[in-house]
Every structure is written in structure tokens, then in C-alpha cells.
C-alpha positions in Angstrom: 3.7 -4.0 -15.7 2.4 -0.1 -15.9 4.9 1.5 -15.2 3.3 3.6 -12.8 2.9 0.5 -10.3 6.1 -0.5 -11.4 7.2 2.4 -9.7 4.4 2.7 -7.0 6.3 -1.0 -5.4 9.6 0.4 -5.5 9.4 4.0 -4.2 6.5 1.4 -1.3 9.7 -0.1 -0.4 11.9 2.3 -0.7 9.8 4.3 2.1 9.7 0.5 4.4 12.4 -0.8 4.1 14.5 -0.5 7.9 11.1 -1.8 8.8 10.5 -4.5 6.9 14.5 -5.8 7.7 13.9 -5.2 11.4 11.2 -6.8 11.6 11.5 -10.0 8.4 14.9 -10.7 8.9 14.9 -13.5 11.4 11.5 -14.2 10.6 13.1 -18.1 9.3 14.5 -18.3 13.7 10.3 -18.7 13.5 9.8 -21.6 10.0 11.0 -24.8 11.0 9.4 -26.1 7.4 10.9 -23.0 5.5 14.4 -24.3 6.0 14.5 -27.8 5.9 13.2 -26.8 1.4 15.8 -24.1 2.0 18.8 -26.4 3.7 17.6 -28.5 0.9 18.1 -26.5 -1.8 22.0 -26.1 -1.0 22.8 -29.1 -1.5 21.8 -29.4 -4.3 22.3 -26.0 -5.7 25.7 -26.4 -3.8 29.5 -25.9 -5.9 26.8 -26.3 -8.7 27.1 -22.2 -9.5 26.1 -18.5 -9.7 22.5 -18.9 -8.1 20.4 -15.4 -7.2 18.4 -14.4 -4.3 15.8 -13.0 -6.5 13.7 -9.7 -4.9 15.6 -10.2 -2.7 13.9 -8.0 0.4 16.3 -7.7 3.8 18.3 -10.7 1.9 18.2 -12.9 5.4 17.4 -15.7 2.7 20.5 -14.8 0.9 22.2 -14.7 3.7 20.7 -18.4 5.1 22.0 -19.7 1.3 24.9 -18.5 1.5 26.5 -19.3 5.7 26.0 -23.1 3.7 28.2 -22.6 0.4 25.9 -21.2 -1.4 27.4 -18.9 -3.8 24.8 -17.2 -3.7 24.0 -12.7 -4.9 20.6 -11.0 -4.4 19.1 -8.9 -6.9 15.5 -6.5 -5.5 13.8 -3.7 -7.4 14.5 -1.6 -4.5 16.5 0.9 -3.9 16.2 0.9 0.2 15.5 -2.5 0.5 19.5 -3.5 -1.3 20.4 -0.9 1.8 19.7 -2.7 4.2 21.0 -5.9 2.4 24.0 -4.4 2.3 24.0 -3.0 6.1 23.2 -6.0 7.1 25.3 -8.4 4.9 28.3 -6.7 3.7 30.4 -9.6 2.6 27.4 -10.6 0.2 26.7 -9.2 -3.5 23.5 -7.9 -4.0 22.5 -6.1 -7.3 19.5 -3.3 -8.9 17.0 -5.3 -11.7 14.3 -5.8 -12.6 12.3 -10.0 -12.6 10.3 -8.6 -15.6 13.5 -7.7 -17.5 16.0 -9.2 -16.5 19.6 -6.6 -17.7 21.2 -11.0 -17.0 22.4 -12.8 -20.0 21.2 -15.9 -21.0 22.1 -19.6 -19.1 24.3 -16.6 -16.9 22.5 -18.9 -13.4 22.8 -22.6 -12.1 19.5 -21.6 -9.8 17.1 -18.7 -8.3 15.1 -18.4 -4.9 12.5 -16.5 -5.1 10.0 -16.8 -1.9 7.1 -14.7 -2.4 8.9 -12.4 -4.8 5.8 -12.9 -6.8 3.5 -12.0 -4.5 4.1 -8.5 -6.6 3.8 -9.2 -10.5 0.1 -9.3 -11.9 -1.5 -12.0 -13.7 -0.6 -10.7 -17.3 2.8 -10.5 -16.4 4.1 -14.2 -14.8 4.6 -15.9 -17.7 7.0 -12.5 -19.2 8.8 -13.4 -15.8 8.7 -17.5 -16.2 10.3 -16.6 -19.3 13.0 -14.0 -17.8 13.3 -16.7 -14.8 14.1 -19.8 -17.5 16.0 -17.9 -19.9 18.8 -17.4 -17.7 19.3 -20.1 -15.8 21.5 -22.7 -17.3 19.9 -26.1 -18.9 19.6 -27.9 -16.3 18.8 -24.9 -13.7 16.9 -24.9 -10.6 13.8 -23.1 -10.0 12.4 -22.6 -6.5 9.6 -20.5 -5.5 7.7 -19.5 -2.4 4.0 -18.0 -2.5 1.0 -17.0 -1.8 -2.0 -19.3 -2.4 -5.2 -17.5 -2.9 -7.9 -16.1 -6.0 -7.5 -12.7 -4.5 -5.7 -9.2 -4.9 -5.2 -7.3 -2.0 -4.3 -3.8 -2.2 -2.8 -1.8 0.2 -1.9 1.9 1.1 -0.4 1.8 4.9 1.8 -0.6 6.1 3.0 0.0 10.1 2.3 3.5 9.8 3.5 3.9 6.4 1.8 5.2 3.0 1.9 2.3 0.6 1.1 1.6 -2.9 1.0 -2.3 -2.9 -0.7 -4.8 -5.0 -0.4 -8.3 -3.2 -1.2 -11.2 -5.7 -1.6 -14.1 -4.8 -1.8 -17.1 -6.9 -3.3 -21.6 -6.7 -0.4 -23.9 -6.9 -1.7 -26.3 -9.9 -1.6 -22.5 -11.7 1.7 -21.6 -11.0 2.8 -25.6 -12.4 0.6 -24.7 -15.6 2.1 -21.9 -16.1 6.0 -23.2 -15.3 4.8 -26.1 -17.2 4.1 -23.5 -20.4 7.6 -21.5 -20.3 9.7 -24.9 -20.2 10.0 -25.2 -16.5 9.9 -29.1 -15.1 8.0 -29.7 -12.4 9.9 -32.0 -9.5 8.1 -31.0 -7.1 5.7 -29.5 -5.1 3.7 -28.8 -1.5 1.5 -26.8 0.0 1.4 -25.9 3.8 -0.9 -24.1 6.9 0.3 -20.7 7.9 2.1 -20.4 10.8 0.9 -18.6 13.8 -0.4 -14.6 13.3 2.9 -13.3 15.2 5.1 -15.6 12.9 3.8 -14.4 9.3 0.0 -12.6 7.3 -2.2 -16.0 7.5 -2.2 -17.0 4.0 -1.7 -20.9 2.8 2.0 -21.2 1.9 2.9 -23.4 -1.9 6.9 -24.5 -2.7 7.6 -25.0 -6.2 10.6 -26.4 -7.1 11.2 -26.5 -10.7 13.5 -27.3 -13.3 15.3 -25.6 -16.6 15.5 -28.9 -18.9 18.9 -29.7 -20.0 17.8 -30.0 -23.7 15.9 -26.6 -24.0 
């Protein structure tokens, strides 16, 4: 990713971190399908080893899984978001990191959950992000993605009254499945849904994909 874009994304989230956490941290209360899928994910990875919530933001997805017995920590690019995550979840671990260049040894994690984390990854860099996820997963490791469906790239310069510079990249479900396959993942299942009510979330269709790193790879 262009270094200026990376810096813009980090500083933008630092500026909106507190507002974002206040608005988003309780969103799962209003998303029954998401809770069901996360419950299924928790049941599959509990006891398997270390799990990373990649692009964790204020840590609400990580906290949901932590409360269900998953050995999970969060990772995010934004120090401001990490500050909010630690403040709201003092018993949990949160680390700074960039999903395009993970400072993590090969085969370190049992699973990755990345809810809407690829929304700022340009399509020119998405294969690199997935290669990094593949690299750090143990053989047999599980990846659980959620993302916005579409073909557009939106640019935001104002968010809740704060000046930002953020590109939001939408993907097709089959497109992401193809990218994952190119780096070596085996798709286990995927689905799409219509958006929840406008007061709950942005009005885009959503996709969920579960993919596994083969035991022999």
C-alpha cells in the first residue's frame, strides 16, 4: 500500500477512535446472524490455540469470542483504536500490526477472524494481505472473513464530524474466494446477506467466508 495512504488510514482512525468505539462496540447486539456465525467459529477454534482478531478496532468482536472461551488477542494499525480496545477490555491483549507485513513467525496462529478489516486494502494489495494470513496460520488453521459486497471504492473525508482520508474498498464474494484460492486457502463455506436496518449499519450487502489452510501446504 502507498505509504501516504497507510499513514492517512492510521491517523484517520486515531482521530475517530473514541467516537467509533462508542458507536460500534455494541453493534453485535443488533446482528443475530453475525452472533450465530461467531458462535460457530468459537466452537470450532476454542482450545485449538492462539487466535487473532485482525483489524480489531475497539475490540468488540475479540471480546465476544473471548467471552466464549477463545484464546484470542486483537491486532490493529491504529494506536488510537488499540487504546480504546485496551480501555474497554483490560483483561485482553491487543497488539499493533499491519496485516500487509505481519511481524509474526510462520505458522503461529490457529485461526484468524477479520470482520470488515479488508475494507481499506486496495485490490492491488489484497493478495499480499491474504498471503500474510496464510503464512502465519498453522496448517489446518481457519480464516473467517466478513466484508462489504460491491465493486465500488468510496473515499471519505468526513466521519462523524472528524476530518479523515479513508478509502473503502468493496469486493465480490466470488472474487474474494478466488483470491483466497490463489494463495492456497480451501474455501469451506460462504454466504451473503442483506444489510440490517439503517440505524444498525451502512446499507451494503455483506459476505462471510470461512477458509482453511490445508494441513499439508
